[in-house]
N, C-alpha and C positions, 0 to 999 in steps of 0.2 A: 725188735729184730725184723726187718722188713718179712712179711710171711709171703706164700706162693704166689698170689696175685701181684703183689711189689716186684719179690722176683722176675715173674715172668712178663710183666710189664719194661722192665729193663732190659730181658732179653732179646724181648720183639724190637725194641728200637734198637739198640744196638747190633743187631741181625744185620740190620739195612745199613749200617754204619761204617762195621769193621769186616764183614765177611771178605773173602778174597783178598784182604793188604797180608803185605809179608814182613815178617819182625826185622827188622834190621838191628837193633840194639836195644839191651835189658839192662838198667840201672836200677841195683838193687840197695835201698839207703837203711832199710831196718831187718838184718840176717836172718832175724826170728821168724820173720812173714813169709819165709820162702820154705822149701824142704830140701834145698841144696844147698851148699855154702855158695854167696853171690856170685865167686868169678865161674862157677860150674854150671848154678840156675843160667848165667846169660848164654854162653858159650852152647846151651844144649838147646836152649833157645832161638840163637841167632840163625837167620834164614828159613825159617819154617815157617809157613802161609798157613793163616786163618781159615779154615775152614767153614765156619758156621759158629753158631751161637745155641746152646742147649740148655736147657734146665733139666737139673736132679733135686727135688726136695727144697729146698732154699739153697742151692749151690748154682753159680753158671759155670757152665763147662764150653769150651772152646777146643773144639775139633783142629788138630795143626795136622800139616803133613808128615809124612815120617812115622805114624802110626802114634801118633803121642797126642796127649789131652793137656790142655789147662783150665784147671778147677779152681773158682775164684768162692767162698766164704766172705759175707760181707758182715756178720755178726751183729753186734749191736750198731755200729757207728761206720760201719762200712763203705766208701764212696767209688764210684767207678767215673771218670773226666775223660769223653774221650773229644782233644780238640783236631781239628783236620786242619791240612794245609793250609785251607782259604773254608768260611765260612764259618757260621756259629757256632760255639762251644756248648758240649750239650754233658749233664750230669745226673745218676740215678744214684738211690741209698739214700744214706743221711745226708740232711741238708748243712752242711760244711760253713760259715761264716764266710763271705767272698774278701778274701785279703790281697784281691786284686793283681794277682800274679800266680802263675805256675811256673811249675811246682811250688810248693809254698811249707809250712812248717809240719804237715801234716801226710803231705805224699812220701809213701815209702817205698813204692815202686815205681817204676817207670817203665812202658813198653813204646819205642819210636819204630816207627812203621816206612819203609823206604818210600812210600807215596809223601812223606813229608808228615802226616798227622802222629799224632803222641794219645797214648791208653795213660792215666794215671790211675793209681789205686791208692786213694787216701784214705787213713781212720785215725780219730781222732783218739782211741782209748787202748789202738796196736790191737786185738780180741780178732781183728780179718785175718785170713789168709790167703796165699794164692802157693796152687802147689802144680809140678808138671809130674804127670803120670804116663806109664805105659799100659798096657789092657791091663797087665795083672795086677798094678797099682789099681786100676781103677776099679775094676772086681773084688776088690777088698774092700776099698772105702765107701761101696756102695752095698756091701753086703747085709751089714745089719741095718739100711732102711727098712721101712713099712711099705703098703701102698700108695703110689699115687692116687688121688683121688679122680684126676681128671684123666686116667687110664684106663685101657678095657681090664685091665685086672680089678680093678674097683667093682665087681659084681655084688649082687647082694649076698649069694653065699660065700664070699670071701668077710663080706662084712660083717654079717649075720655070725662065721666061725671066730671071729675076733673078738666081739663083745661077750659072746659066750664062753668063749676060752679065761675069761678073768671077769668072773659074774660079781665078785666084791669092788671092784673099784668103778669111780664114780664115772660115768658116762664123759663128762669132759676129759679127763686123763685117758681114758682109752682114743679119743679120737685126737687127743695131741700128741701125744706118744710117737714120736718118732719114729720109733723100732717097729710101730704099729702100723701108723697112717703118715705119710709127711705129708710137711708143707701147711698145716692149718694150728695158726697158733690161735691167740686169745681172743682179738676181733672177731674169726670166720668161726671158731668152736661157738662162742655168744649167740651169733646172730642164725647157726644152723640149727642151733638148739631152739630159739623161738622160733622157726620157720617149722621146724619140726613138733613144737607144743611142748617141749621136754624140759625141765630144770635141770640146768646143767650139773647138779648136786645127785642126781635119781641114781642109784648104781644100776649097772646093768642087767643086773638079774631081774628087777623090778620092772623093767620094761617088755611090756607084750610084741611080740612081732610085729604088727601090723603098724605099731608105734615107731620102733626101729626100721620097719621098712621106708616109713615118710622121712625119718633121718637119712636111711641111705640115699634119699632122692634130694634130699634139700641140702646136704653138705657140699655133690656138684654144683648145683643152683647157683647157689652164694658165692662159690668160688667165681665161676662162670660171671656173675654177673659183675664182680668186684672188677674181673681181670678187663670185663668191655667199659667200666670206668674207669682204669688206669691205675686201682689202687684206691687205699684210704690214705686221704691226707694227716700227717701226725708229727710229732716230732722229731720222727727219726725216719721221715720215707720223703722222697722226692724224685720226681719221673726223670728221667735221660732228657727232657726238654727244660728241665729245671723247675715245673710245678708241680702241684702237688696232687694226689689222686683226687677224682671225682666222688670216689665211693660212701665218702662221711655223711652226703646228704642221705643217703638211703639207708643205713644203717637202724635196725629197729632198736636195740637194746645198749648194746657197746658205747660205753663213753657218756651214757646218758642218766644216772643216777639221780632220783629226786624227778626227773620230767616225764610225764606223763608217757603212757604207753602209745603209740600211733594208729593201735589198731584198739584198745578200750579205754583208755584215759586212767588207767593206776598207773602211779610212780614206779619207776623204776626201780629195782633194788639191786644192791652192791653187796656180794658176800667172796668169801675166798673159796678158794677151789683148788687142791693140791699149791697152794702157794701162790695163787694166782688170781687177782681180782677178776670177779666173776660179774657178771651181768644179765638179769633175766625181769621177764614182767610175772609177778606172783599169779595174776588173774589168767593170763593168755597159757600158761607154761605149769604143766602138771606134774 
């Protein structure tokens, strides 16, 4: 599943391409992927203008005219493809093999704009979804979500209270729990823990305040670096321009089991934390 930097990369690149466009027609091919009967979903979207592209947690949010919002969750294998009336087609999300034609067998929802452009929502496993929401629905959807680590709400006081609330939980489980903190998954949790010198399996109560402060600083630092590098190349992510992200070269521990630590040379180890494969350096992290 794309993490915060990958979704933010898609958001920034789609923002430049579909903002201001008006929806002419919507075709729903797989009804379970939308939150209204297909005919109702299409009718309620027709004629609405896209006012921008936002992000909340790992979801893309399109504010629409008439106080409505279109929310996409790509889940594990979702992909958004924008084909303008003229020019190069771009895609972001899971890299689905190019079948040479759009729409294809993985295309489940199609948004056609008045200027001739088209946005395709593809998903190989059909776990993703797109919902049309009003203000109350959006509020309910976001109610249980945790702190955005790149927002002003991610203060030291809030982070410290969050860790101390669950003293017996492992630190990686805390920072990857979407009800506590959003957008941080396997890759950036491991990288943030390395940055702070903390083993991901350490329980919150065993980490002193000074070290927790370092982790609080490392989480947004790692995420901002990943955003600047357009995310991490992996089997389940490609940027809207079709390329993989460049963060792979900057990863210190994730996916590097058995390879020498870039800081001390000790082989990187892998374990399981909360059913997640977890990487760390046994020398640099305590």
